[in-house]
C-alpha positions in Angstrom: 99.1 116.2 117.1 99.6 114.7 113.7 98.2 111.2 113.0 102.2 110.5 112.3 102.7 111.1 115.9 99.5 109.0 117.5 100.4 106.0 119.6 100.1 102.9 118.5 100.9 99.6 119.8 103.2 96.9 117.6 101.8 93.8 117.1 104.2 92.4 119.6 102.8 95.1 122.1 105.5 97.1 122.1 105.4 101.4 122.2 105.2 103.2 118.6 103.9 105.7 116.4 103.8 105.6 112.3 106.9 107.8 112.8 110.5 106.1 114.6 111.7 104.0 111.5 108.4 104.7 109.3 109.5 108.6 109.6 109.6 110.1 106.3 108.1 107.3 104.1 104.9 107.4 102.1 102.7 104.6 104.2 99.7 102.5 102.5 97.6 102.0 106.0 95.0 99.0 105.6 92.9 97.5 108.0 93.3 93.7 107.8 92.0 90.8 108.9 92.8 86.4 108.1 89.7 84.9 107.6 87.8 87.4 104.6 87.6 86.9 101.7 89.8 89.6 100.6 92.4 88.1 103.2 94.4 87.2 99.8 95.1 90.6 99.2 97.9 90.4 101.4 99.9 88.7 98.5 99.8 92.3 96.2 100.1 94.6 99.6 103.7 92.4 99.8 104.1 93.4 96.6 103.7 96.6 97.1 106.0 96.3 100.0 109.0 94.4 98.2 108.5 97.1 95.0 108.4 100.3 96.7 109.9 99.2 100.2 113.5 100.7 99.3 112.0 103.7 97.9 110.6 105.1 101.2 107.4 103.1 101.1 105.4 101.1 103.6 102.7 98.9 104.0 101.0 99.1 107.7 98.4 96.7 108.6 96.0 97.1 111.4 94.6 94.2 112.1 90.9 95.1 113.2 87.6 92.0 114.5 84.9 94.2 113.9 83.4 93.0 110.3 81.7 89.4 110.9 84.5 88.5 113.4 86.8 88.0 110.4 90.3 88.5 112.6 89.8 86.6 116.2 93.5 85.1 116.5 95.6 86.5 119.2 98.6 88.9 118.1 100.7 85.5 117.8 98.1 83.6 115.3 98.1 87.0 113.2 102.0 87.5 113.3 102.5 83.6 112.3 99.6 83.0 109.9 100.5 86.5 108.0 104.1 85.6 107.9 103.7 81.3 106.8 100.6 82.3 104.8 101.7 85.8 103.2 105.7 85.7 103.8 104.2 89.6 105.3 107.7 91.5 105.6 105.6 95.1 106.5 105.0 96.2 109.8 101.5 95.1 111.4 100.0 96.7 114.5 97.9 95.6 117.4 94.9 94.5 116.6 92.4 98.0 116.5 89.0 99.3 116.6 88.3 101.3 113.1 84.8 102.7 113.4 82.4 103.2 115.9 82.9 104.5 120.0 86.1 102.5 120.8 87.4 103.4 116.9 91.1 104.0 117.2 92.6 107.9 116.8 94.3 107.7 113.5 91.2 106.0 111.8 88.9 108.7 113.5 91.6 111.0 111.8 91.9 109.2 108.3 88.2 108.2 107.9 87.4 112.1 107.5 89.2 112.3 104.3 86.6 110.8 101.1 86.9 108.3 99.0 87.1 108.9 95.1 83.4 109.5 95.0 83.4 111.8 97.7 82.1 109.3 100.4 84.0 109.8 104.1 82.7 108.4 107.0 83.2 105.0 108.4 85.1 101.8 107.2 83.5 99.7 105.0 85.0 96.6 105.4 88.7 94.8 105.7 91.1 95.9 103.8 90.4 99.8 102.9 94.1 101.5 102.1 94.5 105.2 103.4 97.9 106.7 101.3 99.5 108.9 104.0 102.3 111.3 102.9 105.6 111.4 104.6 104.2 114.7 106.1 100.9 113.3 107.5 98.0 113.9 105.0 96.1 111.6 104.2 96.1 111.7 100.1 93.9 109.1 99.1 91.4 106.0 100.0 90.8 103.2 98.7 87.5 100.8 99.6 88.3 97.2 100.5 87.6 95.7 96.8 90.3 97.4 95.2 92.6 95.5 94.4 96.3 96.7 96.5 98.1 96.6 93.2 95.3 98.6 91.2 96.5 101.0 88.3 95.1 103.8 90.6 96.9 102.7 93.9 100.0 102.5 92.2 100.1 105.4 90.3 99.1 107.5 94.1 102.0 105.2 95.5 104.1 106.6 92.4 103.6 110.1 92.8 103.7 110.0 96.9 107.3 108.4 96.8 109.8 111.0 98.9 112.1 113.0 96.3 
């Protein structure tokens, strides 16, 4: 089973995968949190969504409470925060673990991909980003402090957009 076929749940609790409405799209998978110093990255993620959303691209957010308890909210609280504070229009999935024994299978797979320095393994913090091709290949890994609109991420997205 490929990473795009792994069972997921939307933030509203519906069964999903990274296929369905996201089939054929290049994805930027991000573990997100509402009470983090990096939370303002939601703005850059939403701008990427607006800029490339009609070109076969989507940001995909996975709330995670593993880093200093910075995503304590319920699904409804997360949805309200994201939509009212940052105007988030990209899909959000249920809160998951990205590290450790309870790590979601999606993250068990994508964290095997090294970053630009050749380091794979655990997610370092909130807002770590993984670029996924339409066929499920992990094309890049960008650490949390790399802003969503950093030229390396934008160039990687543009190079990976479906033809």
